N, C-alpha and C positions, 0 to 999 in steps of 0.2 A: 221428206222431199214430195208432195204432192205427185201422184202419177196423172199420165195425161189420157184422158179417152174419147175416141170419136165415135159418136154413136149415128146411126144411118138408119132412118127411115126410108122407105122406098114403095113407089107404085109398082105393081107387078108390071114385069118387061121394060122398066126404066134402067135397067143395068147399075141398079143400085148394090146389087151384091157384089157383082163384078169389080166395079168403081170400090168398093170396101176392101177386096182380096188385094187390088193393085196398091192400094194405099199402104194397107198392113206390109206388104211384101216390100214396098219401098222404104218405109221405116224401118222395118225389121222388127215389128212388134206381133204379138198374138192376134189371131183372127176369130170372132165367136160368131157362130150364125147358128147351125142346126145342131152344133156339138153342145149349145146350151141346153137342148133337152135332155141329152146324155147326162150331163152334169148334175141337172137338175133331178133326174131320176135317182142318179147315184146319192144325192144328198137326203133324198127322203126314202132311201130303200125301196122305189117302186119301178117296175117295168118301163123300159122306154117305150114300148110299144102301147102301153097303157095309157102313157100320157100325150105321146105324139099327134094322136088325133084331135086334141084340143090345144095346139100350138097356135098361140095368136088368134085365139076366137073368144069372144066374149062370153060369159056365163048366160048360158038360156034355161030360164025357171021349167019351160016345159019339156027340156031334155035334160033333167036333172039326174047326174051320175055320181054317187058320193064315193069319197075314198074309203075305202075298207081295210086297207094296210098300211104300211110305211112305220117310220120311225118318229122319234119325239118332233122332228122338224115339219110333219107333215100336221096340220090342223085337221081335227077330226070331226066328221060330220059335214066338212067343207066339198064344194063341187070339186069335181078334176079341174075344171079351169081356174076356181080359185086355188085349188093346190097348186098348179104348176106355175100359175103366176107368182105367187109366193116364194116358192123354191128358185124359181128363174131369179127373181130380185134377190134372193140371198146370195146366188152364185155371182150375179151381176156386182153386187157390192162388194162381196170377198176379190172377185176380179180388180176392182178398183183400187182396193187396198195393197195389191200385190205386184200389178206390173202396168205398163202402158198398155193399151190395146185399143182395136176397132171392133166395135159392138153394131151386130144388125139386127133392127127391130126390137122388139119385146118390151117396148116403152122404157127402153134404157135411159132417156134424156130426163124422163120424168123420176124414175129410181135414183138417179144420182143427183136429183137438182139441188140437195141440199148437202151432199158431200163437202167436207172441208178437205179431205184427203186426196181430191181428185180434181183436176182441171178437165172440164167438159165441154167439149165442141159438139154442137148439134146440128145434125144434116139432115135434109129431106132432098131426095132425088124423085123427080117428076118427068113425063115427056107426055106429050099429045097422045090420044089413043092409039090413031093410027102407026104411030110408031112403037109403041108397045105393042100392039097386034102383029107386026113385021116381026119384031125380036122374038116373040114367043113361036110365032110359026116356024122361023129357022131354029130356034134352039130345041122346039120339041117334035118337027115335022108333022106339025097339025095344021088343019084348015083354017082359015079366016073366021069363017063362023065359031070355031072349037077355041080358038084362041081368045075371040072377043068375051065369049062366056067365062071361060076360065079367070080372065082378068077381073072382070067384072064381079063375079064370085068372090076370088081371093081378096080384092080391093075392099069390097064392103066389110068382110070378115076382119081385115086390119083397122078400118076405120072403127068399126064398131068396139072392138078391142082397145083401141089406145083411147078413144074418147070416154069410155067406160071408165076406164083407170086413170085416167089424167084429167078429164074435164075440159081438154083443150082439143082444139079443131085439126083432126089429123094432116090435112094437106093444105093448111094455111101457112102462109110464109111467115107469119108472125109468130107462131109457135116454135122457131128454130133459130138458131145462129145464121145458119146458111139456107139457102133454098136453091136448088139447082134444076135445070132444063135440059135432060141431056140430049136433046133433039138440037139443042143451040150451040153445044161445045163438044167436042171429041172427048174421049176417053182418057186422052193422053193429057189433054187440057185442063180437065177435071181433076186428075189425079195429081198435078203438078200444084193446082190451087191448093187441095186440101192438105198437101204433106206441108206445103209453106205455111198455111193455118194454123196447123197441128204443131208445126214446130216454134210457132209464135205464142202457143199458149204460155 
């Protein structure tokens, strides 16, 4: 039987990660986000700290850092960004074979696009900049200016990463099955909606 996978792309401060956690909890399925880095590091026999700096960041030829260790799963001579994308892709495909799950970012929707052993619902969560700033200020205890700078930097990295690997527009509703604006619905409403869509897969 094909497993069900909910993938969530998100703007920083939109609440996409929290939404994913809530949906996973409601469904009783595993939730994957930062733990994908440690799982990739374990698969490649590399230090997690070695890879974490390049999570959801596009390969930069001007800051090329080559993989020098690892095992047979690590592409020799590749950049750390490329190695991490490959290892996380391996992990994501393995997850889709074993269990239903909620996966945050990492181009999971694209990585699983041709799987016949998984039913994938791709979601993107957005919000106006003002709402994202307010959320990050509250979460991190930072100023409005600091929150705006952080959001712009992280979203720029995520956009470049996603578009480099997928050839699709990161924030275009046409790139996903479901596009949500978290400023227009409550977290509870969005959770209910996605739980229902997931169960209907």
